[in-house]
PDB file of N, CA, C, O and CB in Angstrom:
ATOM      1  N   MET A   1      56.361 154.802 115.672  1.00  0.00           N
ATOM      2  CA  MET A   1      55.870 155.756 114.709  1.00  0.00           C
ATOM      3  C   MET A   1      56.891 156.875 114.586  1.00  0.00           C
ATOM      4  O   MET A   1      57.001 157.719 115.475  1.00  0.00           O
ATOM      5  CB  MET A   1      54.478 156.302 115.118  1.00  0.00           C
ATOM      6  N   ASN A   2      57.613 156.884 113.526  1.00  0.00           N
ATOM      7  CA  ASN A   2      58.601 157.933 113.331  1.00  0.00           C
ATOM      8  C   ASN A   2      58.376 158.700 112.042  1.00  0.00           C
ATOM      9  O   ASN A   2      59.323 159.223 111.455  1.00  0.00           O
ATOM     10  CB  ASN A   2      59.985 157.346 113.338  1.00  0.00           C
ATOM     11  N   VAL A   3      57.140 158.769 111.600  1.00  0.00           N
ATOM     12  CA  VAL A   3      56.839 159.473 110.365  1.00  0.00           C
ATOM     13  C   VAL A   3      57.303 160.920 110.457  1.00  0.00           C
ATOM     14  O   VAL A   3      57.885 161.448 109.510  1.00  0.00           O
ATOM     15  CB  VAL A   3      55.337 159.409 110.058  1.00  0.00           C
ATOM     16  N   PHE A   4      57.050 161.562 111.589  1.00  0.00           N
ATOM     17  CA  PHE A   4      57.452 162.944 111.799  1.00  0.00           C
ATOM     18  C   PHE A   4      58.553 163.045 112.839  1.00  0.00           C
ATOM     19  O   PHE A   4      58.788 164.116 113.396  1.00  0.00           O
ATOM     20  CB  PHE A   4      56.260 163.784 112.218  1.00  0.00           C
ATOM     21  N   ASN A   5      59.224 161.940 113.101  1.00  0.00           N
ATOM     22  CA  ASN A   5      60.284 161.917 114.097  1.00  0.00           C
ATOM     23  C   ASN A   5      59.751 162.248 115.502  1.00  0.00           C
ATOM     24  O   ASN A   5      60.370 162.996 116.258  1.00  0.00           O
ATOM     25  CB  ASN A   5      61.386 162.902 113.705  1.00  0.00           C
ATOM     26  N   LEU A   6      58.587 161.669 115.825  1.00  0.00           N
ATOM     27  CA  LEU A   6      57.954 161.868 117.127  1.00  0.00           C
ATOM     28  C   LEU A   6      58.456 160.838 118.115  1.00  0.00           C
ATOM     29  O   LEU A   6      58.994 159.802 117.722  1.00  0.00           O
ATOM     30  CB  LEU A   6      56.428 161.793 117.010  1.00  0.00           C
ATOM     31  N   SER A   7      58.284 161.114 119.389  1.00  0.00           N
ATOM     32  CA  SER A   7      58.725 160.156 120.400  1.00  0.00           C
ATOM     33  C   SER A   7      57.629 159.192 120.845  1.00  0.00           C
ATOM     34  O   SER A   7      57.757 158.552 121.889  1.00  0.00           O
ATOM     35  CB  SER A   7      59.249 160.892 121.592  1.00  0.00           C
ATOM     36  N   ILE A   8      56.564 159.084 120.072  1.00  0.00           N
ATOM     37  CA  ILE A   8      55.477 158.159 120.404  1.00  0.00           C
ATOM     38  C   ILE A   8      55.976 156.735 120.228  1.00  0.00           C
ATOM     39  O   ILE A   8      56.557 156.390 119.199  1.00  0.00           O
ATOM     40  CB  ILE A   8      54.220 158.419 119.518  1.00  0.00           C
ATOM     41  N   SER A   9      55.744 155.915 121.241  1.00  0.00           N
ATOM     42  CA  SER A   9      56.197 154.534 121.213  1.00  0.00           C
ATOM     43  C   SER A   9      55.191 153.643 120.481  1.00  0.00           C
ATOM     44  O   SER A   9      54.041 153.507 120.897  1.00  0.00           O
ATOM     45  CB  SER A   9      56.423 154.020 122.637  1.00  0.00           C
ATOM     46  N   LYS A  10      55.646 153.050 119.397  1.00  0.00           N
ATOM     47  CA  LYS A  10      54.802 152.123 118.645  1.00  0.00           C
ATOM     48  C   LYS A  10      54.402 150.949 119.531  1.00  0.00           C
ATOM     49  O   LYS A  10      53.275 150.462 119.447  1.00  0.00           O
ATOM     50  CB  LYS A  10      55.532 151.621 117.378  1.00  0.00           C
ATOM     51  N   ALA A  11      55.316 150.495 120.375  1.00  0.00           N
ATOM     52  CA  ALA A  11      55.037 149.377 121.280  1.00  0.00           C
ATOM     53  C   ALA A  11      53.930 149.730 122.275  1.00  0.00           C
ATOM     54  O   ALA A  11      53.089 148.890 122.592  1.00  0.00           O
ATOM     55  CB  ALA A  11      56.311 148.973 122.034  1.00  0.00           C
ATOM     56  N   GLU A  12      53.930 150.960 122.762  1.00  0.00           N
ATOM     57  CA  GLU A  12      52.906 151.388 123.726  1.00  0.00           C
ATOM     58  C   GLU A  12      51.543 151.483 123.049  1.00  0.00           C
ATOM     59  O   GLU A  12      50.540 151.057 123.621  1.00  0.00           O
ATOM     60  CB  GLU A  12      53.283 152.749 124.358  1.00  0.00           C
ATOM     61  N   VAL A  13      51.495 152.028 121.854  1.00  0.00           N
ATOM     62  CA  VAL A  13      50.242 152.103 121.101  1.00  0.00           C
ATOM     63  C   VAL A  13      49.734 150.688 120.835  1.00  0.00           C
ATOM     64  O   VAL A  13      48.543 150.417 120.991  1.00  0.00           O
ATOM     65  CB  VAL A  13      50.438 152.882 119.763  1.00  0.00           C
ATOM     66  N   TYR A  14      50.619 149.796 120.439  1.00  0.00           N
ATOM     67  CA  TYR A  14      50.256 148.398 120.188  1.00  0.00           C
ATOM     68  C   TYR A  14      49.696 147.751 121.458  1.00  0.00           C
ATOM     69  O   TYR A  14      48.686 147.049 121.409  1.00  0.00           O
ATOM     70  CB  TYR A  14      51.482 147.602 119.677  1.00  0.00           C
ATOM     71  N   ARG A  15      50.354 147.990 122.589  1.00  0.00           N
ATOM     72  CA  ARG A  15      49.910 147.411 123.863  1.00  0.00           C
ATOM     73  C   ARG A  15      48.494 147.875 124.207  1.00  0.00           C
ATOM     74  O   ARG A  15      47.653 147.079 124.625  1.00  0.00           O
ATOM     75  CB  ARG A  15      50.884 147.795 124.998  1.00  0.00           C
ATOM     76  N   ILE A  16      48.249 149.155 124.025  1.00  0.00           N
ATOM     77  CA  ILE A  16      46.927 149.703 124.329  1.00  0.00           C
ATOM     78  C   ILE A  16      45.874 149.089 123.410  1.00  0.00           C
ATOM     79  O   ILE A  16      44.815 148.669 123.877  1.00  0.00           O
ATOM     80  CB  ILE A  16      46.931 151.241 124.188  1.00  0.00           C
ATOM     81  N   LEU A  17      46.150 149.035 122.127  1.00  0.00           N
ATOM     82  CA  LEU A  17      45.175 148.520 121.163  1.00  0.00           C
ATOM     83  C   LEU A  17      44.899 147.034 121.339  1.00  0.00           C
ATOM     84  O   LEU A  17      43.775 146.583 121.115  1.00  0.00           O
ATOM     85  CB  LEU A  17      45.657 148.776 119.759  1.00  0.00           C
ATOM     86  N   HIS A  18      45.902 146.277 121.734  1.00  0.00           N
ATOM     87  CA  HIS A  18      45.742 144.826 121.830  1.00  0.00           C
ATOM     88  C   HIS A  18      45.422 144.337 123.237  1.00  0.00           C
ATOM     89  O   HIS A  18      45.497 143.138 123.504  1.00  0.00           O
ATOM     90  CB  HIS A  18      46.986 144.152 121.348  1.00  0.00           C
ATOM     91  N   ASN A  19      45.070 145.239 124.132  1.00  0.00           N
ATOM     92  CA  ASN A  19      44.670 144.852 125.480  1.00  0.00           C
ATOM     93  C   ASN A  19      43.264 144.265 125.403  1.00  0.00           C
ATOM     94  O   ASN A  19      42.282 144.999 125.296  1.00  0.00           O
ATOM     95  CB  ASN A  19      44.724 146.071 126.468  1.00  0.00           C
ATOM     96  N   SER A  20      43.177 142.944 125.458  1.00  0.00           N
ATOM     97  CA  SER A  20      41.893 142.262 125.276  1.00  0.00           C
ATOM     98  C   SER A  20      40.926 142.484 126.438  1.00  0.00           C
ATOM     99  O   SER A  20      39.736 142.194 126.313  1.00  0.00           O
ATOM    100  CB  SER A  20      42.126 140.783 125.096  1.00  0.00           C
ATOM    101  N   LYS A  21      41.420 142.990 127.554  1.00  0.00           N
ATOM    102  CA  LYS A  21      40.552 143.239 128.706  1.00  0.00           C
ATOM    103  C   LYS A  21      39.820 144.573 128.602  1.00  0.00           C
ATOM    104  O   LYS A  21      38.877 144.827 129.352  1.00  0.00           O
ATOM    105  CB  LYS A  21      41.366 143.204 129.987  1.00  0.00           C
ATOM    106  N   SER A  22      40.250 145.424 127.675  1.00  0.00           N
ATOM    107  CA  SER A  22      39.646 146.752 127.528  1.00  0.00           C
ATOM    108  C   SER A  22      38.612 146.757 126.414  1.00  0.00           C
ATOM    109  O   SER A  22      38.787 146.121 125.375  1.00  0.00           O
ATOM    110  CB  SER A  22      40.722 147.806 127.249  1.00  0.00           C
ATOM    111  N   LEU A  23      37.534 147.488 126.657  1.00  0.00           N
ATOM    112  CA  LEU A  23      36.536 147.704 125.621  1.00  0.00           C
ATOM    113  C   LEU A  23      36.985 148.858 124.732  1.00  0.00           C
ATOM    114  O   LEU A  23      37.939 149.567 125.052  1.00  0.00           O
ATOM    115  CB  LEU A  23      35.142 147.991 126.242  1.00  0.00           C
ATOM    116  N   ARG A  24      36.295 149.036 123.624  1.00  0.00           N
ATOM    117  CA  ARG A  24      36.679 150.064 122.652  1.00  0.00           C
ATOM    118  C   ARG A  24      36.783 151.451 123.298  1.00  0.00           C
ATOM    119  O   ARG A  24      37.757 152.169 123.069  1.00  0.00           O
ATOM    120  CB  ARG A  24      35.669 150.102 121.503  1.00  0.00           C
ATOM    121  N   ASP A  25      35.787 151.827 124.099  1.00  0.00           N
ATOM    122  CA  ASP A  25      35.806 153.151 124.740  1.00  0.00           C
ATOM    123  C   ASP A  25      36.983 153.292 125.695  1.00  0.00           C
ATOM    124  O   ASP A  25      37.596 154.356 125.783  1.00  0.00           O
ATOM    125  CB  ASP A  25      34.497 153.399 125.494  1.00  0.00           C
ATOM    126  N   GLN A  26      37.295 152.219 126.406  1.00  0.00           N
ATOM    127  CA  GLN A  26      38.433 152.257 127.334  1.00  0.00           C
ATOM    128  C   GLN A  26      39.744 152.407 126.568  1.00  0.00           C
ATOM    129  O   GLN A  26      40.630 153.159 126.976  1.00  0.00           O
ATOM    130  CB  GLN A  26      38.468 150.980 128.204  1.00  0.00           C
ATOM    131  N   LYS A  27      39.859 151.688 125.459  1.00  0.00           N
ATOM    132  CA  LYS A  27      41.064 151.789 124.633  1.00  0.00           C
ATOM    133  C   LYS A  27      41.214 153.204 124.085  1.00  0.00           C
ATOM    134  O   LYS A  27      42.315 153.754 124.051  1.00  0.00           O
ATOM    135  CB  LYS A  27      41.019 150.769 123.474  1.00  0.00           C
ATOM    136  N   THR A  28      40.095 153.788 123.655  1.00  0.00           N
ATOM    137  CA  THR A  28      40.134 155.145 123.121  1.00  0.00           C
ATOM    138  C   THR A  28      40.602 156.132 124.181  1.00  0.00           C
ATOM    139  O   THR A  28      41.452 156.981 123.910  1.00  0.00           O
ATOM    140  CB  THR A  28      38.756 155.552 122.593  1.00  0.00           C
ATOM    141  N   MET A  29      40.054 156.025 125.385  1.00  0.00           N
ATOM    142  CA  MET A  29      40.433 156.942 126.464  1.00  0.00           C
ATOM    143  C   MET A  29      41.902 156.761 126.856  1.00  0.00           C
ATOM    144  O   MET A  29      42.615 157.741 127.076  1.00  0.00           O
ATOM    145  CB  MET A  29      39.531 156.723 127.690  1.00  0.00           C
ATOM    146  N   GLU A  30      42.347 155.512 126.940  1.00  0.00           N
ATOM    147  CA  GLU A  30      43.742 155.259 127.305  1.00  0.00           C
ATOM    148  C   GLU A  30      44.691 155.765 126.226  1.00  0.00           C
ATOM    149  O   GLU A  30      45.745 156.324 126.530  1.00  0.00           O
ATOM    150  CB  GLU A  30      43.970 153.763 127.544  1.00  0.00           C
ATOM    151  N   LEU A  31      44.318 155.569 124.980  1.00  0.00           N
ATOM    152  CA  LEU A  31      45.151 156.038 123.867  1.00  0.00           C
ATOM    153  C   LEU A  31      45.196 157.565 123.827  1.00  0.00           C
ATOM    154  O   LEU A  31      46.256 158.151 123.608  1.00  0.00           O
ATOM    155  CB  LEU A  31      44.620 155.488 122.528  1.00  0.00           C
ATOM    156  N   LYS A  32      44.048 158.206 124.038  1.00  0.00           N
ATOM    157  CA  LYS A  32      44.025 159.672 124.090  1.00  0.00           C
ATOM    158  C   LYS A  32      44.907 160.180 125.229  1.00  0.00           C
ATOM    159  O   LYS A  32      45.646 161.151 125.072  1.00  0.00           O
ATOM    160  CB  LYS A  32      42.577 160.189 124.263  1.00  0.00           C
ATOM    161  N   SER A  33      44.817 159.511 126.369  1.00  0.00           N
ATOM    162  CA  SER A  33      45.624 159.909 127.520  1.00  0.00           C
ATOM    163  C   SER A  33      47.108 159.780 127.194  1.00  0.00           C
ATOM    164  O   SER A  33      47.894 160.679 127.496  1.00  0.00           O
ATOM    165  CB  SER A  33      45.271 159.057 128.753  1.00  0.00           C
ATOM    166  N   TYR A  34      47.488 158.667 126.580  1.00  0.00           N
ATOM    167  CA  TYR A  34      48.888 158.457 126.224  1.00  0.00           C
ATOM    168  C   TYR A  34      49.356 159.507 125.206  1.00  0.00           C
ATOM    169  O   TYR A  34      50.415 160.113 125.372  1.00  0.00           O
ATOM    170  CB  TYR A  34      49.088 157.037 125.659  1.00  0.00           C
ATOM    171  N   LEU A  35      48.562 159.714 124.160  1.00  0.00           N
ATOM    172  CA  LEU A  35      48.960 160.639 123.099  1.00  0.00           C
ATOM    173  C   LEU A  35      48.951 162.093 123.561  1.00  0.00           C
ATOM    174  O   LEU A  35      49.656 162.926 122.990  1.00  0.00           O
ATOM    175  CB  LEU A  35      48.044 160.480 121.904  1.00  0.00           C
ATOM    176  N   SER A  36      48.166 162.406 124.579  1.00  0.00           N
ATOM    177  CA  SER A  36      48.120 163.785 125.071  1.00  0.00           C
ATOM    178  C   SER A  36      49.481 164.221 125.625  1.00  0.00           C
ATOM    179  O   SER A  36      49.769 165.416 125.700  1.00  0.00           O
ATOM    180  CB  SER A  36      47.039 163.927 126.155  1.00  0.00           C
ATOM    181  N   GLN A  37      50.312 163.251 126.010  1.00  0.00           N
ATOM    182  CA  GLN A  37      51.661 163.561 126.482  1.00  0.00           C
ATOM    183  C   GLN A  37      52.512 164.199 125.377  1.00  0.00           C
ATOM    184  O   GLN A  37      53.496 164.886 125.654  1.00  0.00           O
ATOM    185  CB  GLN A  37      52.341 162.290 126.999  1.00  0.00           C
ATOM    186  N   PHE A  38      52.120 163.962 124.139  1.00  0.00           N
ATOM    187  CA  PHE A  38      52.879 164.434 122.982  1.00  0.00           C
ATOM    188  C   PHE A  38      52.157 165.578 122.263  1.00  0.00           C
ATOM    189  O   PHE A  38      52.433 165.866 121.098  1.00  0.00           O
ATOM    190  CB  PHE A  38      53.127 163.279 122.010  1.00  0.00           C
ATOM    191  N   LYS A  39      51.229 166.222 122.976  1.00  0.00           N
ATOM    192  CA  LYS A  39      50.409 167.277 122.384  1.00  0.00           C
ATOM    193  C   LYS A  39      51.264 168.355 121.713  1.00  0.00           C
ATOM    194  O   LYS A  39      50.985 168.747 120.580  1.00  0.00           O
ATOM    195  CB  LYS A  39      49.521 167.909 123.452  1.00  0.00           C
ATOM    196  N   ASP A  40      52.278 168.824 122.385  1.00  0.00           N
ATOM    197  CA  ASP A  40      53.117 169.886 121.804  1.00  0.00           C
ATOM    198  C   ASP A  40      53.808 169.428 120.526  1.00  0.00           C
ATOM    199  O   ASP A  40      53.867 170.163 119.540  1.00  0.00           O
ATOM    200  CB  ASP A  40      54.164 170.345 122.816  1.00  0.00           C
ATOM    201  N   GLU A  41      54.332 168.204 120.555  1.00  0.00           N
ATOM    202  CA  GLU A  41      54.991 167.665 119.356  1.00  0.00           C
ATOM    203  C   GLU A  41      53.999 167.537 118.209  1.00  0.00           C
ATOM    204  O   GLU A  41      54.296 167.910 117.074  1.00  0.00           O
ATOM    205  CB  GLU A  41      55.631 166.295 119.656  1.00  0.00           C
ATOM    206  N   LEU A  42      52.814 167.005 118.515  1.00  0.00           N
ATOM    207  CA  LEU A  42      51.799 166.813 117.483  1.00  0.00           C
ATOM    208  C   LEU A  42      51.290 168.149 116.957  1.00  0.00           C
ATOM    209  O   LEU A  42      51.076 168.310 115.755  1.00  0.00           O
ATOM    210  CB  LEU A  42      50.634 165.986 118.028  1.00  0.00           C
ATOM    211  N   ASP A  43      51.098 169.104 117.859  1.00  0.00           N
ATOM    212  CA  ASP A  43      50.641 170.434 117.448  1.00  0.00           C
ATOM    213  C   ASP A  43      51.607 171.075 116.449  1.00  0.00           C
ATOM    214  O   ASP A  43      51.181 171.799 115.549  1.00  0.00           O
ATOM    215  CB  ASP A  43      50.480 171.340 118.672  1.00  0.00           C
ATOM    216  N   ALA A  44      52.880 170.814 116.604  1.00  0.00           N
ATOM    217  CA  ALA A  44      53.885 171.375 115.694  1.00  0.00           C
ATOM    218  C   ALA A  44      53.652 170.916 114.258  1.00  0.00           C
ATOM    219  O   ALA A  44      54.041 171.603 113.314  1.00  0.00           O
ATOM    220  CB  ALA A  44      55.295 170.975 116.146  1.00  0.00           C
ATOM    221  N   TYR A  45      53.016 169.756 114.094  1.00  0.00           N
ATOM    222  CA  TYR A  45      52.712 169.226 112.762  1.00  0.00           C
ATOM    223  C   TYR A  45      51.244 169.391 112.398  1.00  0.00           C
ATOM    224  O   TYR A  45      50.797 168.907 111.358  1.00  0.00           O
ATOM    225  CB  TYR A  45      53.092 167.762 112.685  1.00  0.00           C
ATOM    226  N   GLY A  46      50.495 170.078 113.261  1.00  0.00           N
ATOM    227  CA  GLY A  46      49.074 170.297 112.987  1.00  0.00           C
ATOM    228  C   GLY A  46      48.232 169.056 113.169  1.00  0.00           C
ATOM    229  O   GLY A  46      47.198 168.908 112.517  1.00  0.00           O
ATOM    230  N   ILE A  47      48.659 168.153 114.051  1.00  0.00           N
ATOM    231  CA  ILE A  47      47.935 166.905 114.292  1.00  0.00           C
ATOM    232  C   ILE A  47      47.287 166.978 115.663  1.00  0.00           C
ATOM    233  O   ILE A  47      47.958 167.247 116.660  1.00  0.00           O
ATOM    234  CB  ILE A  47      48.882 165.669 114.189  1.00  0.00           C
ATOM    235  N   ASP A  48      45.978 166.738 115.715  1.00  0.00           N
ATOM    236  CA  ASP A  48      45.252 166.714 116.977  1.00  0.00           C
ATOM    237  C   ASP A  48      45.375 165.315 117.586  1.00  0.00           C
ATOM    238  O   ASP A  48      45.076 164.320 116.926  1.00  0.00           O
ATOM    239  CB  ASP A  48      43.754 167.108 116.772  1.00  0.00           C
ATOM    240  N   TYR A  49      45.813 165.242 118.840  1.00  0.00           N
ATOM    241  CA  TYR A  49      46.039 163.933 119.458  1.00  0.00           C
ATOM    242  C   TYR A  49      44.753 163.116 119.581  1.00  0.00           C
ATOM    243  O   TYR A  49      44.795 161.891 119.467  1.00  0.00           O
ATOM    244  CB  TYR A  49      46.662 164.109 120.831  1.00  0.00           C
ATOM    245  N   ALA A  50      43.608 163.772 119.811  1.00  0.00           N
ATOM    246  CA  ALA A  50      42.335 163.048 119.918  1.00  0.00           C
ATOM    247  C   ALA A  50      41.953 162.452 118.557  1.00  0.00           C
ATOM    248  O   ALA A  50      41.453 161.330 118.481  1.00  0.00           O
ATOM    249  CB  ALA A  50      41.207 163.992 120.434  1.00  0.00           C
ATOM    250  N   TYR A  51      42.191 163.207 117.500  1.00  0.00           N
ATOM    251  CA  TYR A  51      41.925 162.719 116.153  1.00  0.00           C
ATOM    252  C   TYR A  51      42.843 161.539 115.826  1.00  0.00           C
ATOM    253  O   TYR A  51      42.401 160.538 115.262  1.00  0.00           O
ATOM    254  CB  TYR A  51      42.110 163.851 115.120  1.00  0.00           C
ATOM    255  N   LEU A  52      44.112 161.665 116.180  1.00  0.00           N
ATOM    256  CA  LEU A  52      45.066 160.583 115.933  1.00  0.00           C
ATOM    257  C   LEU A  52      44.652 159.318 116.675  1.00  0.00           C
ATOM    258  O   LEU A  52      44.720 158.220 116.123  1.00  0.00           O
ATOM    259  CB  LEU A  52      46.482 161.005 116.355  1.00  0.00           C
ATOM    260  N   ALA A  53      44.227 159.469 117.912  1.00  0.00           N
ATOM    261  CA  ALA A  53      43.766 158.313 118.695  1.00  0.00           C
ATOM    262  C   ALA A  53      42.566 157.660 118.020  1.00  0.00           C
ATOM    263  O   ALA A  53      42.506 156.435 117.917  1.00  0.00           O
ATOM    264  CB  ALA A  53      43.399 158.739 120.138  1.00  0.00           C
ATOM    265  N   SER A  54      41.617 158.458 117.561  1.00  0.00           N
ATOM    266  CA  SER A  54      40.432 157.883 116.911  1.00  0.00           C
ATOM    267  C   SER A  54      40.798 157.179 115.611  1.00  0.00           C
ATOM    268  O   SER A  54      40.181 156.176 115.252  1.00  0.00           O
ATOM    269  CB  SER A  54      39.393 158.974 116.636  1.00  0.00           C
ATOM    270  N   GLN A  55      41.800 157.700 114.903  1.00  0.00           N
ATOM    271  CA  GLN A  55      42.247 157.048 113.670  1.00  0.00           C
ATOM    272  C   GLN A  55      42.917 155.705 113.970  1.00  0.00           C
ATOM    273  O   GLN A  55      42.688 154.723 113.264  1.00  0.00           O
ATOM    274  CB  GLN A  55      43.217 157.963 112.902  1.00  0.00           C
ATOM    275  N   PHE A  56      43.748 155.662 115.022  1.00  0.00           N
ATOM    276  CA  PHE A  56      44.363 154.393 115.430  1.00  0.00           C
ATOM    277  C   PHE A  56      43.292 153.364 115.784  1.00  0.00           C
ATOM    278  O   PHE A  56      43.383 152.205 115.381  1.00  0.00           O
ATOM    279  CB  PHE A  56      45.309 154.610 116.631  1.00  0.00           C
ATOM    280  N   ILE A  57      42.278 153.791 116.538  1.00  0.00           N
ATOM    281  CA  ILE A  57      41.200 152.893 116.957  1.00  0.00           C
ATOM    282  C   ILE A  57      40.413 152.405 115.741  1.00  0.00           C
ATOM    283  O   ILE A  57      40.135 151.213 115.610  1.00  0.00           O
ATOM    284  CB  ILE A  57      40.258 153.603 117.957  1.00  0.00           C
ATOM    285  N   LYS A  58      40.060 153.331 114.859  1.00  0.00           N
ATOM    286  CA  LYS A  58      39.293 152.977 113.661  1.00  0.00           C
ATOM    287  C   LYS A  58      40.056 151.962 112.816  1.00  0.00           C
ATOM    288  O   LYS A  58      39.488 150.970 112.359  1.00  0.00           O
ATOM    289  CB  LYS A  58      38.979 154.235 112.826  1.00  0.00           C
ATOM    290  N   GLU A  59      41.332 152.215 112.615  1.00  0.00           N
ATOM    291  CA  GLU A  59      42.175 151.316 111.810  1.00  0.00           C
ATOM    292  C   GLU A  59      42.308 149.955 112.484  1.00  0.00           C
ATOM    293  O   GLU A  59      42.252 148.922 111.816  1.00  0.00           O
ATOM    294  CB  GLU A  59      43.572 151.935 111.588  1.00  0.00           C
ATOM    295  N   TYR A  60      42.483 149.949 113.790  1.00  0.00           N
ATOM    296  CA  TYR A  60      42.621 148.700 114.541  1.00  0.00           C
ATOM    297  C   TYR A  60      41.379 147.827 114.368  1.00  0.00           C
ATOM    298  O   TYR A  60      41.489 146.641 114.058  1.00  0.00           O
ATOM    299  CB  TYR A  60      42.862 148.991 116.036  1.00  0.00           C
ATOM    300  N   TYR A  61      40.200 148.413 114.566  1.00  0.00           N
ATOM    301  CA  TYR A  61      38.971 147.628 114.464  1.00  0.00           C
ATOM    302  C   TYR A  61      38.650 147.236 113.025  1.00  0.00           C
ATOM    303  O   TYR A  61      38.056 146.181 112.804  1.00  0.00           O
ATOM    304  CB  TYR A  61      37.811 148.406 115.050  1.00  0.00           C
ATOM    305  N   ALA A  62      39.019 148.040 112.054  1.00  0.00           N
ATOM    306  CA  ALA A  62      38.825 147.676 110.649  1.00  0.00           C
ATOM    307  C   ALA A  62      39.692 146.471 110.312  1.00  0.00           C
ATOM    308  O   ALA A  62      39.266 145.564 109.596  1.00  0.00           O
ATOM    309  CB  ALA A  62      39.161 148.868 109.713  1.00  0.00           C
ATOM    310  N   THR A  63      40.906 146.472 110.834  1.00  0.00           N
ATOM    311  CA  THR A  63      41.824 145.350 110.629  1.00  0.00           C
ATOM    312  C   THR A  63      41.291 144.080 111.295  1.00  0.00           C
ATOM    313  O   THR A  63      41.386 142.988 110.735  1.00  0.00           O
ATOM    314  CB  THR A  63      43.221 145.692 111.180  1.00  0.00           C
ATOM    315  N   GLN A  64      40.736 144.235 112.486  1.00  0.00           N
ATOM    316  CA  GLN A  64      40.197 143.081 113.216  1.00  0.00           C
ATOM    317  C   GLN A  64      39.039 142.448 112.435  1.00  0.00           C
ATOM    318  O   GLN A  64      38.941 141.223 112.354  1.00  0.00           O
ATOM    319  CB  GLN A  64      39.722 143.507 114.634  1.00  0.00           C
ATOM    320  N   ARG A  65      38.168 143.277 111.864  1.00  0.00           N
ATOM    321  CA  ARG A  65      37.040 142.754 111.076  1.00  0.00           C
ATOM    322  C   ARG A  65      37.551 142.017 109.850  1.00  0.00           C
ATOM    323  O   ARG A  65      37.045 140.947 109.513  1.00  0.00           O
ATOM    324  CB  ARG A  65      36.088 143.896 110.652  1.00  0.00           C
ATOM    325  N   THR A  66      38.551 142.582 109.181  1.00  0.00           N
ATOM    326  CA  THR A  66      39.117 141.958 107.988  1.00  0.00           C
ATOM    327  C   THR A  66      39.752 140.621 108.344  1.00  0.00           C
ATOM    328  O   THR A  66      39.578 139.641 107.619  1.00  0.00           O
ATOM    329  CB  THR A  66      40.155 142.886 107.329  1.00  0.00           C
ATOM    330  N   ASP A  67      40.489 140.570 109.456  1.00  0.00           N
ATOM    331  CA  ASP A  67      41.129 139.327 109.893  1.00  0.00           C
ATOM    332  C   ASP A  67      40.099 138.265 110.243  1.00  0.00           C
ATOM    333  O   ASP A  67      40.319 137.085 109.971  1.00  0.00           O
ATOM    334  CB  ASP A  67      42.032 139.588 111.095  1.00  0.00           C
ATOM    335  N   ASN A  68      38.990 138.656 110.834  1.00  0.00           N
ATOM    336  CA  ASN A  68      37.956 137.706 111.237  1.00  0.00           C
ATOM    337  C   ASN A  68      37.177 137.173 110.062  1.00  0.00           C
ATOM    338  O   ASN A  68      36.634 136.071 110.142  1.00  0.00           O
ATOM    339  CB  ASN A  68      37.013 138.347 112.211  1.00  0.00           C
ATOM    340  N   GLN A  69      37.101 137.913 108.973  1.00  0.00           N
ATOM    341  CA  GLN A  69      36.356 137.472 107.802  1.00  0.00           C
ATOM    342  C   GLN A  69      37.160 136.508 106.948  1.00  0.00           C
ATOM    343  O   GLN A  69      36.592 135.793 106.123  1.00  0.00           O
ATOM    344  CB  GLN A  69      35.937 138.662 106.974  1.00  0.00           C
ATOM    345  N   SER A  70      38.460 136.479 107.133  1.00  0.00           N
ATOM    346  CA  SER A  70      39.325 135.610 106.312  1.00  0.00           C
ATOM    347  C   SER A  70      39.216 134.171 106.724  1.00  0.00           C
ATOM    348  O   SER A  70      39.874 133.310 106.139  1.00  0.00           O
ATOM    349  CB  SER A  70      40.772 136.048 106.405  1.00  0.00           C
TER     350      SER A  70
END
């Protein structure tokens, strides 16, 4: 993710989201924990890391539903 030139690893976010052993709540907590490391960077752009994590989770599960319906 380099939209704002952040150091967030797309691979790490992908790993967290696609961990089939984790439930949705666990994925959310792990993603929030990971993104909290970048709180200062995100704050500079007015982005709340908890909100960003919830958006990643929401998008991930919306995509999963769409893929399963095809």
